N, C-alpha and C positions, 0 to 999 in steps of 0.2 A: 504494500500500500504506500501511498504518498502521504506522509504525515505520521502522527497527527499534528495539525496546525492549530495553535491556540488563537482564537479570534479576539483581537484587542480592540478593533474598531468596527462599528456597525457599517461603515462605508467601505469595508474591504471588498474589492471587486470580485474576489474569488468565490464569494458566497452569493453572487447575483442570482444563480438558479433557484435559491431558496427564498427570495424576496417576494412579498405580497402574494402568498400562496393562493388564497381564495380567488383573487382576481385572475391570476394566471391559470387557475383551474379552468376558467372559462375561455381564456384567450389562447391557451396552448403554450408550449415551452420549447419550440424549435427542435423537435425530435427527441425530447425528453419527457418522462412522466415522473410524478411525485408519489412516493410511498411513505407511510408512517406506521408506527408501532413496532415494538421489539419483535413480535412474532413474524410480522410481514417482512421486516428487514432481514431477519435470519434466513427466511426462504430466499430472499433476493441475493444474499451473500453466497448462497450455494450455486448461483448462476453469475459468477464474477464477470463474464463477458457482457452481461446486461447492465451491470452496475456502473454508474458514472461517478457519484460522490456521496459522502455521508456527512450529516451535521448532527453531532451527538452531544448530549450533556456528559459531564465527567463521570457520573454514575453509570450511565449506559455504556460509555466507552469501556469502563472497567468490566462490566458484565459481558461485553461482546469481544473483548480483547483477544481471547483465545481463538476466535474464528477470523478476526480481522487480519491476523498475521499472514494468512495465505493469499490475501488479495494482491492482484498485480499492481505494479507501480502506476498504472494509468488511473487507478481509483484514488481520489483524494479524500482524506478524512479530516474534518474540522471539528474542534471542540469549543463549546461555549456554555455559559451558564443558562439555566432555563429561562431566566428573564430576557437575556440577550436573544435566545432562539425565538422567543415569542415576538420580540420586537422585529426581528428579521422577517419572520414568516407572516406577521400581521395578524396573528391570532394566538390564543393561549395554547402552547404546545406542552401539555402536561405530561406527555409520554417521554419527551426528551430524545426522540429518534425521528429524524427525517432523512430520506434518501432520494436521490434522483437516479433514474435508470434510462437506458437507451430504448426508445420505442422500436418495435419491429419495422423493418423496411416494408414498403407497400407490397413488394413481390412475395414476402413471407406470409402475408395475409390473404393471398389469393386462395380460393377454394381448391383449385387444382394442386397447389403446393401442399396444402394440408392433407388432402385426400391421398396424394401420392406417397405420403409418409405412413399410410396405413396399409397393412398387408391385404391385398385384394381377395385372398382366399380365407381370411380369418374372420371370426366373429367381430362385429363392429356395432357400436351404439353411438348415434349422433344425437345431439340436442340442438334444435334450431329455434330461433326467435325472430319474430317479425314485429317491428314497430315498438320494441321495448325501450322506453325512455326513462324509467325509474332506476336510478343508480343503485338503490338498495336491492331491488329485485335482480338487477344485473349481477351484482356481487354474489347474491345468494344462489343464482343459477350456476356460477362457477364453483361455488363451494359444494353444491349438490352434485355437480358433474364429477368433481374429484372424488366425492364420497361413494358414488355408485359406478365408478370406472368408465365414465364416458370417454370415448376416443377423441372427440373434437366437438366444438361448438361452432355453429355457423349462424351468423347474424345478417340481417338485411342492412342496407345502408342508412336506414332511418333509426336504427338502434343507437342508444347512448354508448359512450366510450367505456369499454371494460377496464381501461387503464386510468380512468378518473380516480383520483385519490380515495374517495369514499368507497367506490366500487371495489377497489383492491382491498381496502380494509375489511369490508363486509365479507369478501370472499375468503378471508383469512389467508390472503396471499396466493390463493389458487388461480387467480387471474394471471399469475406469472408462470404457471406451470401447465395448465390445461391448454392444449392447442386450440386455436380459434381462427376463424376466417371471416371475411366480409364478402357477401354476395353482391356484386355490382348489378347483376341482372338476376333478380330473385327467381322468376319463373323458369328461365333457362337453367339456372343452377339446380332447381328441384328436378327438372327433367334429366340433367346429367347425373345427378345422384342416383336416380332410379335406373337409368339405362346404361350408364358407363360404369358405375361403381356398385350396382346391384343392391341399392338401399330401398327397403320397403318403408315408405313414408306414411306416418299416421298423424292426422291433424287432431289436436286436442280441442274439441269443441262440442258443445251440447246441441245436437240436431236430432231430427226424427230418425236419422239413419245411424246414429252413434252406437258403438258397441261398448259396454262396460269394460273397463281396463282389465279386470280379472277374468273376463270371459273371452278376451281376444288373444289369439295366439300370436306372439311376437316372434318373427323370424330371427335368425342368427345375425342378420345384418339389417338393423332397424334404425329409423330416425323418428323422433317425435317433435312436432312443430307446435310452438305456443305463440299466441298473439298477445297484444297488450291488453291490460285489464280494461274493461269497458267495451271497446269495439270488438275485441276478439280477433279472429282470423277473417280475412276477406274471402269472398266466395270463390274467386279464381284459385286461390291456394287450396281451399277445401276440395274443390272439384278435381284438382290435379293429384291429390294424395291418393294412395292406395286404399286407405282406411280412415275412418273417423272414430276417435276414441273419446270416452267421457269417464269421469269419476262419479260413481253414484253418490248422491248426497240427499240429505233430508229435504222434504218438500219446503218450498219457500226460500231456499238458499240457491240462488242461480249460479254461483261460481265460487271458486277459491282464489286466493292470492296466487299469482302466476308462479312464484317461487315454490310455494307449498305444493301446487299441482305438479310441478316438475319433479319434486322429490317423490311423490306418490307413484307417478308413472315410471320413473327410473327404477324405483324399488321393485315394481312388478316386472319390468323387463329383466332385471338382474335375478329375480326369484326364478323366472322361467328359464333363464340361461343356466342357473344352477341345477334345475331339474333335468335339463337336457344333458348336462355333463354327467349327472348321476346315472342316467339311462344309458348313455354311450359307454360309460365305464363299467357297467354291470355285465 
């Protein structure tokens, strides 16, 4: 690592990436993203090629020092008091840990790039989202995807940024590890997933033709598509899918939070995959 460097002046230009965090969350950081909290930064340290710099309190530096020693010289580490960090960031940073990381290049976020990294003959589970703009839900999707072994997440271009600081925190850092892609042409992407990569797509929506999740047979290569809360999925997406799936609920309750729904559906997909493995192994 490069450092640690003790910050003596709030005007030090080396800490510019950490200034006015909330405003820059909205404007972007010129190819960087911001991460916070000790747990998230520990995950990021395990990917040193993605790490740009760290701004730590003295206490957090002591806690992380055993892991920081393996960082390359390209990663700068800065130390400051909590009050200084809060003044630099523009909000109260009570965790004492901020990090900047390198965003993936556009080519890395192409659907083809992500799908080509998955064995074409292996079991595959995809999670897809259309029009998801709530950063808490986005972060929860990545956390659920990691928990249930999802191979990749595919988002349409209207979704919010998975590398928004709060989304990363809610994901418990899994937004940094679960592969994801952005579909520039949503409909053509769905067709390619079906015909090129052999993915059976299921739209999560309550319709007259929906099949309860526990009554539907999930193929070994499956993808579940969720829409934004309120509008749900558009009719063109639903028509294109191989199946429509719903989660049975009590009368009078029209829907679940999208993150909760994803967890239930992914659990069922994983349960059925486990049953297939038991059958094939017997």
